[in-house]
Short mmCIF file of the C-alpha atoms (twelve columns), coordinates in Angstrom:
data_MODEL
# 
_entry.id   MODEL 
# 
loop_
_atom_site.group_PDB 
_atom_site.id 
_atom_site.type_symbol 
_atom_site.label_atom_id 
_atom_site.label_alt_id 
_atom_site.label_comp_id 
_atom_site.label_asym_id 
_atom_site.label_seq_id 
_atom_site.Cartn_x 
_atom_site.Cartn_y 
_atom_site.Cartn_z 
_atom_site.pdbx_PDB_model_num 
ATOM 1   C CA . MET A 1   -11.897 -21.336 12.744  1 
ATOM 2   C CA . THR A 2   -13.107 -17.788 12.239  1 
ATOM 3   C CA . ASP A 3   -11.334 -15.052 10.692  1 
ATOM 4   C CA . THR A 4   -10.434 -12.169 12.803  1 
ATOM 5   C CA . SER A 5   -9.585  -9.038  11.724  1 
ATOM 6   C CA . LEU A 6   -7.042  -6.536  13.734  1 
ATOM 7   C CA . SER A 7   -9.742  -4.258  13.888  1 
ATOM 8   C CA . ASP A 8   -11.892 -7.071  15.822  1 
ATOM 9   C CA . ARG A 9   -8.978  -7.535  18.455  1 
ATOM 10  C CA . PHE A 10  -7.753  -4.134  18.583  1 
ATOM 11  C CA . VAL A 11  -10.303 -1.330  19.370  1 
ATOM 12  C CA . LEU A 12  -9.802  2.166   18.388  1 
ATOM 13  C CA . ASP A 13  -10.922 5.068   20.482  1 
ATOM 14  C CA . ARG A 14  -11.677 8.594   19.033  1 
ATOM 15  C CA . ILE A 15  -8.150  9.274   20.390  1 
ATOM 16  C CA . ASP A 16  -6.454  7.081   18.522  1 
ATOM 17  C CA . ARG A 17  -8.018  7.469   15.363  1 
ATOM 18  C CA . ARG A 18  -7.440  11.339  15.596  1 
ATOM 19  C CA . ILE A 19  -3.783  10.244  16.225  1 
ATOM 20  C CA . LEU A 20  -3.782  8.036   13.363  1 
ATOM 21  C CA . ALA A 21  -5.289  10.651  11.154  1 
ATOM 22  C CA . GLU A 22  -2.807  13.295  12.155  1 
ATOM 23  C CA . LEU A 23  0.241   10.934  11.583  1 
ATOM 24  C CA . MET A 24  -1.432  9.821   8.121   1 
ATOM 25  C CA . ARG A 25  -1.395  13.582  7.113   1 
ATOM 26  C CA . ASP A 26  2.539   13.993  8.580   1 
ATOM 27  C CA . ALA A 27  4.286   11.331  10.472  1 
ATOM 28  C CA . THR A 28  7.157   13.718  11.189  1 
ATOM 29  C CA . LEU A 29  4.990   15.649  13.674  1 
ATOM 30  C CA . PRO A 30  6.849   16.433  17.133  1 
ATOM 31  C CA . VAL A 31  5.090   14.609  19.538  1 
ATOM 32  C CA . ALA A 32  4.294   17.697  21.421  1 
ATOM 33  C CA . GLN A 33  2.548   18.891  18.055  1 
ATOM 34  C CA . LEU A 34  0.644   15.770  18.047  1 
ATOM 35  C CA . ALA A 35  -0.523  15.754  21.442  1 
ATOM 36  C CA . ASP A 36  -1.492  19.142  21.330  1 
ATOM 37  C CA . ARG A 37  -3.725  18.310  17.997  1 
ATOM 38  C CA . VAL A 38  -5.352  15.455  19.617  1 
ATOM 39  C CA . GLY A 39  -5.862  17.137  23.110  1 
ATOM 40  C CA . LEU A 40  -3.217  14.937  25.311  1 
ATOM 41  C CA . SER A 41  -0.087  15.810  27.168  1 
ATOM 42  C CA . GLN A 42  3.181   14.050  25.409  1 
ATOM 43  C CA . THR A 43  3.610   11.035  27.521  1 
ATOM 44  C CA . PRO A 44  0.271   9.593   27.212  1 
ATOM 45  C CA . CYS A 45  0.332   10.304  23.422  1 
ATOM 46  C CA . TRP A 46  3.541   8.990   23.142  1 
ATOM 47  C CA . LYS A 47  2.151   5.654   24.825  1 
ATOM 48  C CA . ARG A 48  -0.611  5.746   22.517  1 
ATOM 49  C CA . VAL A 49  1.610   5.949   19.340  1 
ATOM 50  C CA . GLN A 50  3.874   3.186   20.917  1 
ATOM 51  C CA . LYS A 51  0.802   1.101   21.538  1 
ATOM 52  C CA . LEU A 52  -0.825  1.551   17.961  1 
ATOM 53  C CA . GLU A 53  2.779   0.275   16.897  1 
ATOM 54  C CA . ALA A 54  3.341   -2.887  18.886  1 
ATOM 55  C CA . ALA A 55  -0.757  -3.757  17.851  1 
ATOM 56  C CA . GLY A 56  0.319   -3.315  14.375  1 
ATOM 57  C CA . VAL A 57  -2.214  -0.755  13.593  1 
ATOM 58  C CA . ILE A 58  0.693   1.554   12.598  1 
ATOM 59  C CA . THR A 59  2.951   -0.516  10.137  1 
ATOM 60  C CA . GLY A 60  5.946   2.146   9.338   1 
ATOM 61  C CA . ARG A 61  6.759   5.555   8.726   1 
ATOM 62  C CA . VAL A 62  8.173   6.795   5.454   1 
ATOM 63  C CA . ALA A 63  8.779   9.574   3.550   1 
ATOM 64  C CA . LEU A 64  6.890   9.940   0.223   1 
ATOM 65  C CA . VAL A 65  8.300   10.881  -2.737  1 
ATOM 66  C CA . ASP A 66  6.857   12.033  -6.549  1 
ATOM 67  C CA . PRO A 67  7.961   9.683   -8.679  1 
ATOM 68  C CA . ALA A 68  8.332   11.924  -11.473 1 
ATOM 69  C CA . ALA A 69  10.560  13.968  -9.509  1 
ATOM 70  C CA . ILE A 70  12.877  10.702  -9.545  1 
ATOM 71  C CA . GLY A 71  12.664  9.919   -12.996 1 
ATOM 72  C CA . LEU A 72  9.795   7.317   -12.700 1 
ATOM 73  C CA . GLY A 73  7.832   9.079   -15.033 1 
ATOM 74  C CA . LEU A 74  5.435   6.369   -16.139 1 
ATOM 75  C CA . THR A 75  2.752   4.435   -13.880 1 
ATOM 76  C CA . VAL A 76  1.142   1.341   -15.693 1 
ATOM 77  C CA . PHE A 77  -1.629  -1.181  -14.277 1 
ATOM 78  C CA . VAL A 78  -1.189  -4.498  -15.433 1 
ATOM 79  C CA . GLU A 79  -4.295  -6.972  -15.001 1 
ATOM 80  C CA . ILE A 80  -3.286  -10.526 -15.047 1 
ATOM 81  C CA . GLU A 81  -5.228  -13.852 -15.490 1 
ATOM 82  C CA . ALA A 82  -3.597  -16.624 -14.043 1 
ATOM 83  C CA . ALA A 83  -2.745  -19.368 -16.162 1 
ATOM 84  C CA . ASP A 84  -4.205  -21.903 -13.512 1 
ATOM 85  C CA . HIS A 85  -4.895  -21.342 -9.773  1 
ATOM 86  C CA . THR A 86  -2.346  -24.016 -8.541  1 
ATOM 87  C CA . PRO A 87  -0.376  -23.235 -5.160  1 
ATOM 88  C CA . GLU A 88  2.396   -23.483 -7.723  1 
ATOM 89  C CA . TRP A 89  1.540   -20.853 -9.642  1 
ATOM 90  C CA . ARG A 90  0.591   -18.626 -6.742  1 
ATOM 91  C CA . ALA A 91  4.113   -19.198 -5.404  1 
ATOM 92  C CA . ALA A 92  5.660   -18.568 -8.778  1 
ATOM 93  C CA . PHE A 93  3.780   -14.953 -8.975  1 
ATOM 94  C CA . ALA A 94  4.431   -14.230 -5.405  1 
ATOM 95  C CA . ASP A 95  8.209   -14.910 -6.632  1 
ATOM 96  C CA . VAL A 96  7.691   -12.587 -9.689  1 
ATOM 97  C CA . VAL A 97  6.518   -9.726  -7.393  1 
ATOM 98  C CA . ALA A 98  8.870   -9.829  -4.844  1 
ATOM 99  C CA . ARG A 99  11.770  -9.729  -7.318  1 
ATOM 100 C CA . HIS A 100 10.466  -6.704  -8.957  1 
ATOM 101 C CA . PRO A 101 10.953  -3.129  -6.980  1 
ATOM 102 C CA . GLU A 102 8.947   -1.695  -10.033 1 
ATOM 103 C CA . ILE A 103 6.000   -3.183  -8.544  1 
ATOM 104 C CA . VAL A 104 4.790   -0.878  -5.738  1 
ATOM 105 C CA . GLU A 105 1.488   -2.604  -5.371  1 
ATOM 106 C CA . ALA A 106 -0.011  -6.100  -5.826  1 
ATOM 107 C CA . HIS A 107 -3.702  -7.071  -5.273  1 
ATOM 108 C CA . ARG A 108 -5.338  -10.388 -5.560  1 
ATOM 109 C CA . MET A 109 -9.001  -9.377  -7.233  1 
ATOM 110 C CA . ALA A 110 -12.432 -10.936 -7.325  1 
ATOM 111 C CA . GLY A 111 -14.106 -10.635 -10.801 1 
ATOM 112 C CA . GLU A 112 -12.183 -11.382 -14.224 1 
ATOM 113 C CA . VAL A 113 -8.999  -10.347 -13.541 1 
ATOM 114 C CA . ASP A 114 -7.049  -12.458 -11.293 1 
ATOM 115 C CA . TYR A 115 -4.512  -9.867  -9.787  1 
ATOM 116 C CA . LEU A 116 -3.785  -5.860  -10.428 1 
ATOM 117 C CA . LEU A 117 -0.175  -4.661  -10.509 1 
ATOM 118 C CA . LYS A 118 0.852   -1.149  -10.229 1 
ATOM 119 C CA . VAL A 119 4.051   -0.685  -11.874 1 
ATOM 120 C CA . VAL A 120 6.218   2.299   -11.744 1 
ATOM 121 C CA . VAL A 121 9.110   2.843   -14.111 1 
ATOM 122 C CA . SER A 122 11.074  5.652   -16.138 1 
ATOM 123 C CA . GLY A 123 9.437   4.823   -19.407 1 
ATOM 124 C CA . MET A 124 8.067   2.716   -22.248 1 
ATOM 125 C CA . SER A 125 11.424  1.128   -22.416 1 
ATOM 126 C CA . ALA A 126 11.677  0.045   -18.856 1 
ATOM 127 C CA . TYR A 127 8.092   -1.174  -18.898 1 
ATOM 128 C CA . ASP A 128 8.900   -3.252  -21.985 1 
ATOM 129 C CA . ALA A 129 11.981  -4.929  -20.130 1 
ATOM 130 C CA . PHE A 130 9.458   -5.436  -17.170 1 
ATOM 131 C CA . TYR A 131 6.941   -6.853  -19.371 1 
ATOM 132 C CA . LEU A 132 9.306   -9.267  -21.080 1 
ATOM 133 C CA . ASP A 133 10.622  -10.368 -17.667 1 
ATOM 134 C CA . LEU A 134 7.262   -10.792 -16.322 1 
ATOM 135 C CA . THR A 135 5.899   -12.976 -19.184 1 
ATOM 136 C CA . ARG A 136 9.314   -15.181 -19.426 1 
ATOM 137 C CA . ARG A 137 8.899   -15.958 -15.847 1 
ATOM 138 C CA . LEU A 138 5.314   -16.493 -15.362 1 
ATOM 139 C CA . PRO A 139 2.870   -18.301 -17.780 1 
ATOM 140 C CA . CYS A 140 -0.354  -15.965 -17.674 1 
ATOM 141 C CA . ARG A 141 -3.767  -16.514 -19.692 1 
ATOM 142 C CA . ASN A 142 -3.517  -12.929 -20.330 1 
ATOM 143 C CA . VAL A 143 -1.595  -9.782  -19.457 1 
ATOM 144 C CA . THR A 144 -3.174  -6.386  -20.157 1 
ATOM 145 C CA . SER A 145 -1.528  -3.038  -19.514 1 
ATOM 146 C CA . SER A 146 -3.168  0.144   -18.718 1 
ATOM 147 C CA . PHE A 147 -1.000  3.427   -18.814 1 
ATOM 148 C CA . SER A 148 -1.628  6.117   -16.858 1 
ATOM 149 C CA . MET A 149 -1.640  9.646   -18.494 1 
ATOM 150 C CA . GLU A 150 -2.299  11.605  -15.462 1 
ATOM 151 C CA . ARG A 151 -2.409  10.963  -11.464 1 
ATOM 152 C CA . MET A 152 -5.423  13.016  -10.369 1 
ATOM 153 C CA . LYS A 153 -5.005  11.883  -6.481  1 
ATOM 154 C CA . SER A 154 -2.597  9.958   -4.659  1 
ATOM 155 C CA . THR A 155 -2.739  9.689   -0.890  1 
ATOM 156 C CA . THR A 156 -1.581  7.057   1.416   1 
ATOM 157 C CA . ALA A 157 -3.916  8.608   4.209   1 
ATOM 158 C CA . LEU A 158 -7.012  6.224   4.960   1 
ATOM 159 C CA . PRO A 159 -10.711 7.643   5.501   1 
ATOM 160 C CA . ILE A 160 -10.726 7.198   9.103   1 
ATOM 161 C CA . ASP A 161 -13.788 8.307   11.263  1 
ATOM 162 C CA . THR A 162 -12.600 10.431  14.010  1 
ATOM 163 C CA . THR A 163 -15.740 11.655  15.132  1 
ATOM 164 C CA . THR A 164 -17.234 8.835   16.687  1 
ATOM 165 C CA . PRO A 165 -16.213 7.639   20.278  1 
# 
């Protein structure tokens, strides 16, 4: 059985990629403005957006919020080395990730660290409570926390090529 990614099953042309680039910059664009920016009339543009959503290329539209503006001024990157690699441990890990809204990203990694979490909290005491709950619920070989001192760049826009056909 071969692994086929979405990009193998759904071919994006230049117009699709331009639509995606515009929506990643501003998902609130009215269809008329989006259509104008990508060189289409409104109806074909809207149909392409719907096709991209139906295919799972566009997975959602959200408002981006400055964490500090809502009292979440501490970002922590947490490296986890698994206690073991059994299906039971992975299920427990997935359960812990699902239970904690402070975890805004979770990645299974290659290399020395098994998992990398991005955790956003109000401050050190909130992180300490998160850490204590995490380590109580989940046996780990090692947990290492790195605290972000400054967010220098943050974007959700992916580097999509809009120049090739």
